[in-house]
C-alpha positions in Angstrom: 3.9 3.2 12.4 3.2 -0.3 12.0 1.1 -2.3 14.4 -2.0 -4.1 15.0 -5.9 -2.6 14.9 -6.3 -0.7 18.2 -2.6 -0.3 19.3 -2.8 3.6 19.2 -1.4 4.5 15.9 -3.9 7.0 14.9 -4.2 8.6 18.1 -0.3 9.2 18.4 -0.7 10.8 14.9 -3.5 13.0 15.9 -1.3 14.2 18.9 1.7 15.2 17.0 0.6 18.6 16.3 0.1 19.4 20.4 3.7 18.7 21.0 5.1 20.5 17.7 6.5 24.0 18.4 4.0 26.9 17.6 4.0 28.6 14.2 6.1 31.4 13.8 4.8 34.4 12.1 6.3 33.9 8.8 5.1 30.3 9.0 1.4 31.6 9.8 1.4 34.2 7.1 2.7 31.4 4.9 0.1 28.6 5.8 -2.8 31.2 5.9 -1.6 32.2 2.2 -2.0 28.8 0.9 -5.2 27.7 2.7 -6.8 31.2 1.6 -5.6 30.4 -2.2 -7.4 26.7 -2.1 -10.6 28.4 -0.5 -9.8 26.5 2.8 -10.0 29.6 4.9 -12.8 29.8 7.7 -14.5 33.5 7.3 -14.2 33.9 10.7 -10.4 33.0 10.6 -7.8 35.9 9.3 -4.7 34.1 10.2 -3.7 30.4 10.8 -2.2 30.1 14.5 -2.2 26.0 14.5 -0.2 23.9 12.7 -2.4 22.1 10.2 -3.2 18.5 10.5 -4.3 17.0 7.1 -5.5 13.3 6.9 -6.7 12.4 3.5 -8.8 9.1 2.9 -7.3 6.3 0.9 -9.2 6.8 -1.9 -7.7 10.2 -2.8 -6.5 11.0 -6.4 -3.2 12.3 -7.4 -4.3 15.7 -8.4 -6.3 16.2 -4.9 -3.1 15.1 -3.3 -0.3 17.1 -4.8 -2.5 20.0 -6.4 -3.4 21.0 -10.0 -6.5 20.6 -11.6 -8.1 22.6 -14.6 -7.9 25.6 -12.1 -4.7 24.8 -10.3 -5.1 24.8 -6.7 -3.0 23.2 -3.8 -3.4 19.7 -3.0 -3.0 18.1 0.8 0.6 18.0 0.4 0.6 22.0 0.5 -2.3 22.2 3.1 -0.3 20.3 5.1 2.5 22.8 4.8 4.2 23.6 8.2 2.3 20.9 9.6 1.7 17.3 9.6 0.2 15.0 6.6 -1.2 11.8 8.1 -1.9 8.7 5.9 -3.8 6.1 7.8 -3.6 2.5 6.4 -0.7 3.3 4.0 -1.2 0.2 2.0 -4.6 0.8 0.8 -3.6 4.1 -1.0 -3.4 3.7 -5.0 0.2 2.6 -6.0 0.3 5.6 -8.0 -0.7 8.2 -5.8 1.9 6.9 -2.9 4.8 7.5 -5.7 3.7 11.1 -6.3 4.7 11.8 -2.5 8.6 11.1 -3.5 9.5 14.3 -4.7 7.4 16.5 -2.0 9.1 14.5 0.6 12.5 15.3 -0.9 12.4 18.9 -2.3 9.6 20.4 0.3 8.0 21.5 -2.5 5.9 20.6 -5.5 6.2 21.3 -9.1 3.0 20.9 -11.0 3.6 21.2 -15.0 0.4 21.1 -17.5 -0.1 22.3 -21.0 -1.5 25.5 -20.0 0.4 26.1 -16.6 3.3 25.7 -14.4 3.1 26.2 -10.8 5.3 25.7 -7.7 3.7 25.4 -4.4 5.4 24.7 -0.8 4.8 21.7 1.2 7.4 21.4 3.8 5.3 18.7 6.1 5.6 16.1 8.8 4.8 13.1 6.9 3.3 10.4 9.0 1.8 7.0 8.1 0.4 4.2 9.7 -0.6 0.5 8.4 -1.2 -3.2 9.8 1.5 -5.5 9.5 -0.5 -8.2 7.5 -4.2 -8.2 5.7 -5.5 -9.4 8.8 -3.7 -7.1 11.1 -2.3 -9.7 13.6 0.9 -10.8 12.5 3.3 -10.8 15.5 0.3 -10.1 17.9 1.2 -11.5 21.0 -2.4 -12.8 21.9 -4.3 -13.1 18.6 -3.2 -15.6 15.8 -2.3 -14.1 12.2 -4.6 -16.0 9.6 -2.3 -14.7 6.7 -0.1 -16.8 4.4 3.7 -15.6 4.2 2.9 -14.7 0.5 0.0 -12.4 1.4 2.1 -10.6 4.2 5.2 -10.4 1.6 2.5 -8.6 -1.0 0.8 -6.4 1.7 4.1 -5.0 2.8 5.5 -4.4 -0.6 2.6 -2.0 -1.8 5.1 0.2 -0.2 7.9 0.9 -2.1 11.4 1.0 -1.5 12.2 4.5 -2.4 9.2 5.7 -0.7 10.3 3.8 2.7 13.8 5.0 2.2 12.2 8.8 2.7 10.7 7.9 6.0 13.1 8.3 9.0 11.2 6.4 11.7 10.0 3.2 11.1 8.7 1.8 14.3 6.6 -1.2 15.7 3.7 -0.4 17.7 2.8 -3.2 20.1 -0.8 -3.6 21.7 -1.1 -2.5 25.5 -2.1 -5.2 28.2 -5.1 -4.8 30.4 -2.4 -3.9 33.2 -0.7 -1.3 31.4 -4.3 0.3 30.1 -5.8 0.2 33.7 -3.0 2.2 35.2 -4.3 5.4 36.9 -0.7 7.1 37.4 -0.8 9.8 34.7 1.8 9.7 32.3 3.9 12.6 30.6 1.5 15.3 29.3 1.9 16.9 25.8 2.9 20.1 27.2 6.0 18.6 29.1 6.8 17.2 25.6 6.4 20.2 23.8 8.8 22.0 25.9 11.3 19.6 25.3 10.9 20.0 21.6 10.9 23.6 21.8 14.0 23.6 23.6 15.7 21.1 20.5 14.4 23.6 18.1 16.1 26.5 19.8 19.5 24.7 20.0 18.8 24.1 16.1 18.0 27.8 15.3 21.1 28.8 17.1 23.3 26.3 15.4 21.9 27.3 11.9 21.5 30.8 12.4 24.2 31.6 9.6 22.6 29.4 7.2 20.1 30.7 4.9 16.9 28.4 4.6 18.0 26.0 7.1 16.0 26.1 10.6 16.0 22.6 11.8 18.0 19.3 11.4 15.7 18.0 8.8 17.1 20.7 6.1 20.9 20.1 6.8 22.7 18.9 3.5 25.4 16.3 3.1 28.0 19.0 3.8 26.2 20.3 7.2 26.0 16.7 8.2 29.6 16.2 8.3 30.3 19.5 10.3 27.2 19.2 12.9 26.8 15.3 13.0 30.5 14.3 13.2 31.1 10.8 14.5 33.8 9.2 16.8 35.3 6.2 15.5 33.2 3.6 17.4 30.0 5.1 16.2 31.4 5.2 12.6 32.0 1.7 12.9 28.6 1.0 14.4 27.0 2.9 11.4 29.4 1.0 8.7 28.3 -2.4 10.2 24.4 -1.3 9.9 24.6 0.0 6.5 26.5 -3.2 5.4 23.8 -5.5 7.4 20.6 -3.9 6.4 22.0 -2.7 3.0 21.2 0.8 3.7 21.2 3.7 0.7 23.1 6.9 1.0 19.7 8.6 1.5 19.1 6.6 4.6 22.7 7.2 6.1 22.1 10.7 6.0 18.5 10.6 7.4 20.0 8.2 10.4 22.5 10.9 10.9 19.7 13.6 11.1 17.6 11.6 13.8 20.9 10.9 15.6 21.5 14.8 15.8 18.0 15.2 16.8 18.1 12.8 19.5 21.4 14.6 20.9 19.5 17.8 20.9 16.6 16.5 22.9 19.2 15.3 25.6 20.7 18.8 25.3 24.4 17.0 24.0 26.5 18.8 21.9 28.2 16.0 20.3 26.2 12.9 18.7 27.2 10.0 20.9 27.0 6.1 20.2 24.0 5.7 22.0 22.2 8.7 19.9 23.2 6.7 16.8 22.3 3.2 17.9 18.8 4.5 18.9 18.6 6.1 15.5 19.6 2.9 13.6 16.9 1.1 15.7 14.2 3.3 13.9 14.8 1.9 10.6 12.6 -1.6 11.4 11.4 -2.0 7.9 14.6 -1.7 6.2 15.6 -5.4 7.6 14.9 -7.9 4.8 13.8 -10.2 7.7 11.1 -8.3 9.2 8.3 -10.3 7.4 9.9 -13.5 8.2 9.9 -13.0 12.2 7.7 -15.1 14.3 
C-alpha cells in the first residue's frame, strides 16, 4: 500500500487478521510449536487460536527477521507463519534486511546455514507493507503540495528493489478521504461479512485442490496448475499479452496476476476466470509502471 500519511494504511493492515479464515487445528498446532520454540508463548496459552500479526520496527536486524543467532531461534518471518507480517514504512528498512525476504516469500520456508548448524523454519505468511509516495509523504496528494524534487522521489521509491517488488501481488494506492467521506454516519461493510466471503472462497479452493498434496489455496499453485485452473479465453489472453508488453512484466508477475485473477473469480463465485477479473488483477500492479513516479 502506498499513500500519504494518515490515509489509513496501517489501520487496514491491522484489520487483515479479522477477515482471514480461522486457523485449522493443524495450523494452530504448527503456529503454537513455532512460538514455543522461540519462547514467545504465553504461560496461560496452551494453543494459539488466532492468526499471528507481526509488525517489526524498521530498525530490525537480518537475524531478528529471518531467525538464526548463536542459539538458533525462529525470526519474525516464522513467527508470522499462518498469519500476517506487516512492514510499515518499508523504504526505512535496511536494504540488506529487505533483500533477505526474497526466499521466504518465494519458498514459504527459510533455510539458515551457519558453521555449527543448519535449520529450516516454516514461514508461510501474508506479507503486507506500506510506504509513503515520497520523503515528505504528499506526492500526488489532492490538497497538499509535495516539496520533494523528482530525484528525491525516484531515489525514495527505488529503495525497494525490483525483485522484491515483483514478489508482491497487490500494489495499490491509498488516497486520503475527504471530510464528507469521514463524516458519513452510514455504517460500511463489517469485518464479519467480509470474512464470510473470504471463507467461502477458501472453501472453493480447498475443494478444487483436494487431490493436490500441499496445495490448499490459489497462492500455492504451480505453473502447471495455473494452466489448468486459471485458463484464459482469447480476449483475456490478448489483454494479458498487451499488459505484459506495456508494463514489461516478468514471468513471476505473469503467474501472480493469474493467481490474483483466479482469487477474484472465486470471491465472486465464478467457475472461470473472466476478462474483468483479469483486468482488475492487472490494475493492482501499480508500481510496475515505469511512469508511476512521473505522474502529476
